[in-house]
C-alpha positions as CSV (number, residue, x, y, z in Angstrom):
1,M,-16.0,1.6,31.4
2,S,-15.1,4.5,29.2
3,N,-11.5,6.0,29.6
4,S,-11.8,8.6,27.0
5,I,-8.6,10.6,26.4
6,S,-8.6,14.3,26.2
7,P,-8.4,15.4,22.5
8,F,-5.9,18.1,23.6
9,I,-3.5,15.3,24.7
10,L,-4.0,13.5,21.5
11,I,-3.2,16.3,19.4
12,T,-0.2,17.3,21.5
13,V,1.0,13.7,20.7
14,V,0.4,14.3,17.1
15,V,2.3,17.5,17.0
16,L,5.4,16.0,18.8
17,Y,5.4,13.1,16.4
18,F,5.5,15.3,13.6
19,L,8.2,17.5,15.1
20,L,10.3,14.3,15.2
21,L,9.7,13.6,11.5
22,M,10.9,17.2,10.8
23,V,14.2,16.5,12.7
24,I,14.8,13.4,10.7
25,S,14.0,15.2,7.6
26,H,16.4,17.9,8.5
27,F,19.3,15.7,9.0
28,T,18.6,13.3,6.0
29,S,17.9,16.0,3.4
30,K,21.1,17.9,3.9
31,G,23.0,18.3,0.5
32,S,20.2,16.5,-1.2
33,D,19.7,16.9,-5.0
34,S,17.3,15.3,-7.6
35,Q,19.4,12.0,-7.4
36,S,19.0,11.9,-3.6
37,F,15.2,12.5,-4.0
38,F,14.7,9.8,-6.5
39,N,17.1,7.1,-5.5
40,A,18.9,8.2,-2.3
41,N,22.2,8.0,-4.3
42,K,21.9,4.3,-4.0
43,K,23.3,4.4,-0.3
44,S,20.2,3.2,1.9
45,P,21.0,0.5,4.3
46,W,19.2,-2.5,3.2
47,I,17.9,-3.4,6.6
48,L,16.2,0.1,7.0
49,V,14.5,-0.3,3.5
50,S,13.3,-3.8,4.7
51,I,11.8,-2.5,7.9
52,G,10.3,0.7,6.3
53,M,8.6,-1.4,3.8
54,I,6.5,-3.1,6.4
55,G,4.8,0.3,7.1
56,A,4.3,1.3,3.6
57,T,2.8,-2.3,2.6
58,L,0.4,-2.4,5.7
59,S,-0.8,1.2,5.8
60,G,-3.3,2.8,8.0
61,V,-6.2,1.0,6.4
62,T,-4.7,-2.3,7.5
63,L,-4.2,-1.2,10.9
64,I,-8.0,-0.4,11.4
65,S,-9.4,-2.8,8.8
66,I,-7.6,-6.2,9.2
67,P,-8.4,-6.4,12.9
68,G,-12.0,-5.4,12.4
69,V,-12.9,-7.9,9.7
70,V,-11.6,-10.9,11.6
71,G,-15.1,-11.7,12.9
72,A,-17.1,-9.8,10.2
73,G,-16.8,-12.6,7.6
74,G,-15.7,-12.4,4.1
75,L,-12.2,-13.1,2.7
76,N,-10.2,-12.0,6.0
77,Q,-12.6,-14.1,8.3
78,S,-10.7,-15.5,11.1
79,F,-7.0,-16.5,10.1
80,S,-7.9,-17.2,6.6
81,Y,-6.1,-14.1,5.6
82,M,-2.8,-15.9,6.2
83,Q,-3.6,-17.9,3.1
84,V,-3.1,-14.8,1.1
85,V,0.1,-13.9,3.1
86,M,1.4,-17.3,2.5
87,G,0.8,-16.4,-1.3
88,Y,2.8,-13.2,-0.9
89,M,5.9,-15.2,0.0
90,V,5.8,-16.7,-3.5
91,G,5.3,-13.4,-5.1
92,Y,8.3,-11.8,-3.1
93,F,10.6,-14.6,-4.2
94,V,9.7,-13.8,-7.8
95,I,10.2,-10.2,-7.4
96,A,13.7,-10.9,-5.7
97,T,14.9,-13.2,-8.2
98,V,13.2,-12.3,-11.6
99,L,12.2,-8.6,-11.6
100,M,14.9,-7.1,-9.4
101,P,17.8,-8.3,-11.4
102,I,16.2,-6.6,-14.5
103,Y,15.7,-3.3,-12.7
104,Y,19.4,-3.3,-11.4
105,R,20.9,-4.4,-14.6
106,L,19.1,-1.5,-16.6
107,N,20.0,0.8,-13.9
108,L,16.3,2.1,-13.7
109,T,15.2,5.1,-11.7
110,T,11.5,4.1,-12.4
111,I,10.6,0.6,-13.2
112,Y,8.4,1.5,-16.0
113,G,11.6,2.5,-17.9
114,Y,11.8,-1.1,-18.9
115,F,8.8,-0.8,-21.1
116,E,10.7,1.9,-23.3
117,E,13.7,-0.4,-23.2
118,R,11.7,-3.3,-24.5
119,F,8.7,-2.0,-26.5
120,G,9.0,1.9,-27.1
121,T,7.8,5.2,-25.8
122,N,3.9,4.7,-25.7
123,S,4.3,1.6,-23.7
124,H,6.6,3.5,-21.3
125,K,4.1,6.2,-21.0
126,V,0.9,4.2,-20.6
127,G,2.6,2.1,-17.8
128,A,3.6,5.1,-15.9
129,A,0.2,6.7,-16.4
130,Y,-1.7,3.7,-15.1
131,F,0.6,3.6,-12.1
132,I,0.0,7.4,-11.3
133,L,-3.9,6.9,-11.7
134,S,-3.9,3.9,-9.5
135,R,-1.6,5.4,-6.9
136,I,-3.7,8.6,-6.6
137,I,-6.9,6.8,-6.0
138,G,-5.3,4.3,-3.7
139,A,-3.2,6.8,-1.6
140,S,-6.3,9.1,-1.3
141,F,-8.5,6.1,-0.4
142,R,-6.3,5.3,2.4
143,L,-5.7,8.8,3.7
144,F,-9.5,9.5,3.6
145,L,-10.3,6.5,6.0
146,V,-7.5,7.4,8.3
147,A,-8.8,11.2,8.2
148,I,-12.2,9.9,9.2
149,V,-10.8,8.5,12.5
150,L,-8.7,11.3,13.4
151,Q,-11.5,13.7,12.6
152,K,-14.1,11.9,14.9
153,F,-11.7,11.3,17.7
154,V,-9.4,14.2,17.7
155,M,-10.3,17.0,15.3
156,D,-14.1,17.4,16.1
157,A,-13.4,18.4,19.7
158,F,-11.6,21.5,18.5
159,G,-14.2,22.4,15.8
160,I,-11.6,21.7,13.0
161,P,-13.6,20.9,9.8
162,F,-12.8,17.8,7.8
163,F,-11.2,19.7,4.7
164,A,-8.8,21.4,7.3
165,T,-7.8,18.1,8.9
166,V,-7.0,16.6,5.4
167,F,-5.1,19.8,4.3
168,I,-3.0,19.8,7.4
169,T,-2.2,16.1,7.1
170,I,-1.2,16.5,3.4
171,F,0.8,19.7,4.1
172,L,2.7,18.1,6.9
173,I,3.6,15.1,4.7
174,W,4.7,17.5,1.8
175,V,6.8,19.4,4.4
176,Y,9.1,16.5,5.6
177,T,9.3,14.9,2.0
178,Y,9.8,17.7,-0.5
179,R,13.6,18.2,0.0
180,G,14.9,14.7,0.7
181,G,12.5,12.6,-0.9
182,I,13.1,8.9,-0.9
183,K,16.3,9.5,1.0
184,T,14.2,10.9,3.9
185,I,11.5,8.4,3.5
186,V,13.7,5.3,4.1
187,W,14.4,6.7,7.6
188,T,11.1,8.0,8.4
189,D,9.3,4.9,7.4
190,T,11.5,2.8,9.5
191,L,10.4,5.0,12.6
192,Q,6.7,4.8,11.5
193,T,6.8,0.9,11.0
194,V,8.2,0.6,14.6
195,C,5.5,2.9,16.0
196,M,2.8,0.9,14.2
197,L,3.9,-2.5,15.3
198,L,4.5,-1.2,18.8
199,A,0.9,0.2,19.1
200,V,-0.3,-3.3,18.1
201,V,1.8,-5.2,20.6
202,L,0.8,-2.9,23.4
203,T,-2.8,-3.1,22.6
204,I,-2.6,-7.1,22.5
205,I,-0.9,-7.1,26.0
206,A,-3.4,-4.5,27.4
207,I,-6.4,-6.6,26.2
208,G,-4.9,-9.9,27.3
209,Q,-4.5,-8.3,30.9
210,E,-8.1,-6.8,30.8
211,L,-9.4,-10.4,29.9
212,G,-7.3,-11.8,32.9
213,A,-5.0,-13.9,30.7
214,G,-1.8,-11.9,31.2
215,I,1.0,-11.9,28.7
216,T,1.8,-15.6,28.9
217,G,-1.8,-16.6,28.5
218,I,-2.6,-14.5,25.4
219,P,-1.6,-17.3,22.9
220,S,-3.9,-19.8,24.7
221,L,-6.7,-17.3,24.7
222,I,-6.3,-16.8,20.9
223,L,-5.9,-20.3,20.0
224,E,-9.1,-21.4,22.1
225,S,-11.3,-18.7,20.4
226,D,-13.7,-19.4,17.3
227,Y,-11.7,-17.3,15.0
228,T,-8.6,-19.2,14.4
229,Q,-9.5,-21.3,11.3
230,M,-6.7,-20.8,8.8
231,F,-7.2,-23.2,5.9
232,Y,-10.3,-23.6,3.6
233,F,-10.2,-26.4,1.1
234,N,-13.9,-26.9,0.7
235,G,-16.3,-24.8,-1.2
236,G,-14.7,-24.8,-4.5
237,W,-13.5,-21.8,-6.6
238,S,-16.6,-20.0,-5.9
239,D,-15.6,-19.7,-2.1
240,P,-13.8,-16.5,-1.4
241,N,-11.9,-18.5,1.3
242,N,-10.6,-21.3,-0.8
243,F,-7.1,-21.9,-0.1
244,Y,-5.8,-22.2,-3.6
245,K,-7.7,-19.1,-4.8
246,A,-6.5,-17.2,-1.8
247,F,-2.9,-18.4,-2.2
248,F,-2.4,-17.7,-5.9
249,G,-4.3,-14.5,-5.4
250,G,-1.7,-13.5,-2.8
251,A,1.1,-14.4,-5.0
252,L,-0.2,-12.4,-7.8
253,I,-1.0,-9.3,-5.5
254,A,2.6,-9.2,-4.3
255,I,4.1,-9.5,-7.8
256,V,1.7,-6.9,-9.2
257,M,1.2,-4.4,-6.3
258,T,4.9,-4.6,-5.1
259,G,7.1,-5.9,-7.8
260,M,5.4,-3.8,-10.5
261,D,4.6,-0.8,-8.4
262,Q,7.0,2.1,-8.6
263,D,6.0,3.3,-5.1
264,M,7.1,-0.1,-3.5
265,M,10.1,-0.6,-5.7
266,Q,11.5,2.7,-5.4
267,K,12.7,2.0,-1.9
268,N,14.4,-1.2,-3.2
269,L,16.2,0.6,-6.0
270,T,17.8,2.9,-3.3
271,C,20.0,-0.2,-2.0
272,K,23.6,-0.2,-2.9
273,S,23.5,-3.4,-5.0
274,L,21.2,-6.1,-6.3
275,G,22.5,-8.4,-3.5
276,E,21.6,-6.1,-0.8
277,A,18.2,-5.4,-2.4
278,Q,17.5,-8.9,-2.4
279,K,18.6,-9.3,1.1
280,N,16.0,-6.5,2.0
281,M,13.1,-8.3,0.0
282,F,13.6,-11.8,1.7
283,T,13.9,-10.1,5.1
284,F,10.9,-7.9,4.6
285,S,8.8,-11.0,3.5
286,V,9.7,-12.9,6.8
287,I,8.9,-9.9,9.0
288,L,5.7,-9.3,7.1
289,I,4.4,-12.9,8.2
290,F,4.9,-12.1,11.8
291,A,3.3,-8.5,11.4
292,N,0.1,-10.1,9.9
293,I,-0.2,-12.7,12.6
294,L,0.0,-9.7,15.1
295,F,-2.9,-7.9,13.3
296,L,-5.0,-10.9,13.2
297,S,-4.2,-11.9,16.7
298,L,-5.2,-8.3,17.7
299,G,-8.4,-8.7,15.7
300,I,-9.4,-11.9,17.5
301,L,-8.6,-10.2,21.0
302,L,-10.7,-7.0,20.1
303,Y,-13.9,-9.4,19.4
304,L,-13.3,-11.2,22.6
305,Y,-12.9,-8.1,24.5
306,A,-15.9,-6.3,23.0
307,A,-18.1,-9.4,24.1
308,H,-16.3,-9.3,27.6
309,V,-17.4,-5.8,28.2
310,G,-20.8,-5.8,26.3
311,L,-19.8,-3.6,23.5
312,E,-21.8,-3.9,20.5
313,V,-19.4,-4.3,17.5
314,P,-19.8,-1.1,15.2
315,A,-21.5,-1.8,11.8
316,K,-18.4,-0.2,10.3
317,T,-15.9,-2.8,11.7
318,D,-13.1,-0.3,10.8
319,Q,-14.3,1.7,14.0
320,L,-13.8,-1.4,16.5
321,Y,-10.1,-0.9,17.0
322,P,-10.2,2.8,17.5
323,T,-13.3,2.7,19.8
324,I,-11.8,0.2,22.2
325,A,-8.3,1.7,22.1
326,L,-9.5,5.5,22.6
327,T,-12.5,4.9,25.0
328,Y,-12.0,1.7,26.8
329,L,-8.5,0.9,27.4
330,S,-5.8,3.0,29.4
331,P,-4.8,6.4,28.0
332,V,-1.4,4.8,27.2
333,I,-3.0,2.6,24.8
334,G,-4.9,5.4,23.2
335,I,-1.9,7.5,22.6
336,A,-0.1,4.6,21.2
337,F,-3.0,3.8,18.9
338,I,-3.1,7.4,17.5
339,V,0.8,7.3,16.7
340,G,0.4,3.9,15.4
341,L,-2.4,5.1,13.1
342,I,-0.6,8.3,11.9
343,A,2.5,6.3,11.4
344,A,0.9,3.6,9.5
345,A,-1.0,6.1,7.2
346,Y,1.9,8.3,6.6
347,S,4.4,5.6,5.9
348,S,2.2,4.8,2.9
349,A,1.2,8.2,1.9
350,D,4.6,9.8,2.1
351,S,6.2,7.2,-0.1
352,A,3.1,7.5,-2.5
353,L,3.6,11.2,-2.8
354,T,7.3,10.7,-3.5
355,S,6.9,8.0,-6.0
356,L,4.3,10.0,-8.0
357,T,6.6,13.0,-8.2
358,T,9.5,10.7,-9.2
359,S,7.4,8.9,-11.8
360,F,6.2,12.1,-13.4
361,C,9.6,13.9,-13.5
362,V,11.3,10.9,-14.9
363,D,8.8,9.1,-17.1
364,F,7.0,12.2,-18.4
365,L,9.4,15.1,-18.1
366,G,12.5,12.9,-18.9
367,F,14.7,14.1,-16.0
368,N,17.1,11.2,-16.7
369,K,17.6,12.0,-20.4
370,K,17.7,15.8,-20.6
371,D,20.7,17.7,-19.6
372,I,18.7,19.8,-17.3
373,P,20.6,22.1,-14.7
374,E,20.0,21.0,-11.1
375,A,18.4,24.2,-10.1
376,Q,15.9,23.9,-12.8
377,K,15.1,20.2,-11.9
378,K,14.8,21.2,-8.2
379,S,12.2,24.0,-9.2
380,T,10.2,21.7,-11.4
381,R,10.4,18.8,-8.8
382,L,8.9,21.1,-6.2
383,K,6.1,22.3,-8.5
384,V,5.3,18.6,-9.3
385,H,5.4,17.7,-5.7
386,V,3.0,20.5,-4.8
387,G,0.8,19.6,-7.7
388,F,0.4,16.1,-6.6
389,S,-0.2,17.1,-3.0
390,V,-3.1,19.2,-4.2
391,L,-4.5,16.6,-6.3
392,L,-4.4,14.1,-3.4
393,F,-6.4,16.7,-1.3
394,I,-9.0,17.2,-4.1
395,V,-9.6,13.5,-4.5
396,I,-10.1,13.0,-0.7
397,I,-12.6,16.0,-0.6
398,I,-14.5,14.2,-3.5
399,F,-14.6,11.1,-1.6
400,K,-16.0,12.9,1.4
401,S,-18.6,14.8,-0.6
402,L,-19.7,11.3,-2.2
403,N,-20.8,10.2,1.2
404,N,-21.3,6.8,-0.1
405,D,-19.1,3.8,0.9
406,A,-20.2,1.5,-1.8
407,I,-19.2,4.0,-4.5
408,I,-15.9,5.0,-2.7
409,N,-15.0,1.2,-2.3
410,E,-16.0,0.5,-6.1
411,L,-13.6,3.2,-7.0
412,F,-10.9,1.9,-5.0
413,T,-11.4,-1.6,-6.5
414,V,-11.6,0.0,-10.2
415,A,-8.1,1.5,-9.5
416,G,-6.9,-2.0,-9.0
417,Y,-7.9,-2.8,-12.5
418,T,-5.2,-0.6,-13.8
419,Y,-2.5,-2.9,-12.5
420,G,-3.6,-5.5,-15.2
421,P,-2.1,-3.7,-18.3
422,I,1.2,-3.3,-16.3
423,L,1.1,-6.9,-15.5
424,G,0.4,-7.8,-19.1
425,L,3.2,-5.7,-20.4
426,F,5.8,-7.0,-18.0
427,M,4.7,-10.6,-18.8
428,F,4.8,-10.1,-22.6
429,G,8.2,-8.4,-22.2
430,L,9.6,-11.1,-19.8
431,F,8.1,-14.3,-21.7
432,T,8.3,-13.3,-25.3
433,K,10.9,-12.0,-27.6
434,R,8.2,-10.6,-30.1
435,S,8.1,-6.8,-31.0
436,I,5.0,-5.0,-30.9
437,N,3.4,-2.1,-32.8
438,D,3.9,0.5,-29.8
439,G,1.4,3.0,-31.5
440,L,-1.4,0.4,-30.7
441,V,-0.4,-0.3,-27.2
442,I,-2.6,2.6,-25.6
443,P,-5.9,1.5,-27.1
444,I,-5.1,-2.2,-26.0
445,C,-4.2,-1.0,-22.5
446,I,-7.4,1.1,-22.3
447,A,-9.6,-1.8,-23.4
448,A,-8.3,-4.4,-21.0
449,P,-9.5,-3.0,-17.8
450,I,-12.8,-2.2,-19.3
451,V,-13.3,-5.8,-20.5
452,T,-12.0,-7.1,-17.1
453,Y,-14.5,-5.0,-15.4
454,L,-17.5,-6.3,-17.4
455,I,-16.3,-9.8,-17.0
456,N,-15.6,-9.6,-13.3
457,T,-19.0,-8.0,-12.5
458,N,-20.8,-10.6,-14.4
459,S,-18.7,-13.7,-13.4
460,A,-21.1,-15.1,-10.9
461,A,-24.0,-15.3,-13.5
462,W,-21.8,-16.4,-16.5
463,F,-19.7,-18.8,-14.8
464,G,-21.9,-20.7,-12.3
465,G,-21.1,-18.5,-9.2
466,F,-17.4,-18.1,-9.8
467,Q,-15.9,-14.8,-8.7
468,F,-12.4,-13.7,-9.6
469,G,-11.6,-11.7,-6.4
470,F,-8.0,-11.0,-6.4
471,L,-7.5,-13.1,-9.5
472,M,-9.0,-10.2,-11.6
473,Y,-5.2,-9.0,-11.9
474,A,-4.7,-12.2,-13.8
475,L,-7.8,-11.7,-15.9
476,S,-6.9,-8.2,-16.8
477,G,-3.1,-9.0,-17.3
478,S,-4.0,-12.0,-19.6
479,I,-6.4,-9.8,-21.6
480,T,-3.5,-7.3,-22.1
481,F,-1.1,-10.0,-23.0
482,L,-3.5,-11.3,-25.7
483,G,-4.1,-7.8,-27.1
484,L,-0.2,-7.3,-27.2
485,L,0.1,-10.8,-29.0
486,L,-2.3,-9.5,-31.7
487,I,-0.2,-6.5,-32.5
488,S,3.1,-8.2,-32.3
489,N,5.4,-9.7,-34.8
490,S,8.2,-12.0,-34.8
491,P,11.5,-10.7,-33.2
492,T,13.2,-10.5,-36.5
493,T,10.7,-7.9,-38.0
494,Q,10.7,-4.6,-36.3
495,L,7.3,-2.9,-36.7
496,K,7.0,0.8,-37.4
């Protein structure tokens, strides 16, 4: 039976939620300056950073996608996604014990400053440029998917067009981040993570009750379903669910997309010391395991509930959770879902916008090198912040105009290739002592993703059915590493 919630109630909840974010922003941005915006003056409580990173890591796409694909096949079929999550743990250990000590020793504001210390200016710029490109496409993609849900279930009822929904969304993010930056986000992301996980827990309980299991019977309901297979050791490397492939892919994803990503690491660099940053990373990794178990458990229950009420699973499984939460379960669950969705989406988008502004100001405008008056820094930072907000808006509207899921997903996938050169640069810097011809770094780093794309798209035909999947980061990083090796020399000879 349908229990649709009034769009007026939903939009009221959204407004109240944003008012709460504005209040937090007001108190956290008092007396803020550029250092507050970039690194929160290194005074962030590590436990808040740890909790807030959960929301930024999972994002709104995870909230609606991971539960939806549990029964839809592919890498995330049933609990096999936990194989990837287990790999994350290895990756986070490497980040905490190898990368973080370097970042703190060099007292970096952006992690790509390491490339300048190790190689030179061109390496620094190309690393930052690839981050900016990837983050713009990635953040736009995630906001686009969430905006579609908001449009369908909330905004359409008021006749608000899609472009206005996107504009309002980005404008509100800009409003509560433009003054305090990362100092504000550490606190708002903590709130948003709690809201997102609370929405998942409430939905799990509600579905358990609807299926007659109650709270105590939910674990049995999940374990007795057909969706709980976790480990896949058969099928070889051509099988996307192969344990070893998923595990090592997960470790690599964590290292590259967290440890070598300014967006994710900027929060870590706001901790008071290396020791606190490491405590944050270890705590975050443990919480993330339980968070992913919650998401996958929710996915199983959604499919069981759909079968119970005779609901046909949407062709786009992203729509399964919102459809059940907003039209079948109680209004309380629908409201919790909307708040959780917004919280998940914005905990990812607000940090993305802030990290983009930080990277451009520090990596390209040299805020940390030049003796620039604070008033001028603030003015320039504001313009950059507005510029990236506009750019996100334009990219999302382009996605909408394409109206082709295959193309949009391909763009998102291609954006992931840009992490390969970053991985290659870090690996070459960490594992060799050789110097490189910094003037040739840019063509090497442009060629690596192109070669990777060609190999990856033809791998099944060329390598007997083998597909790289998440291992494409290793491929792109390896190609970059080899290219850097070709333009390198012994550590005793400084190339000009």
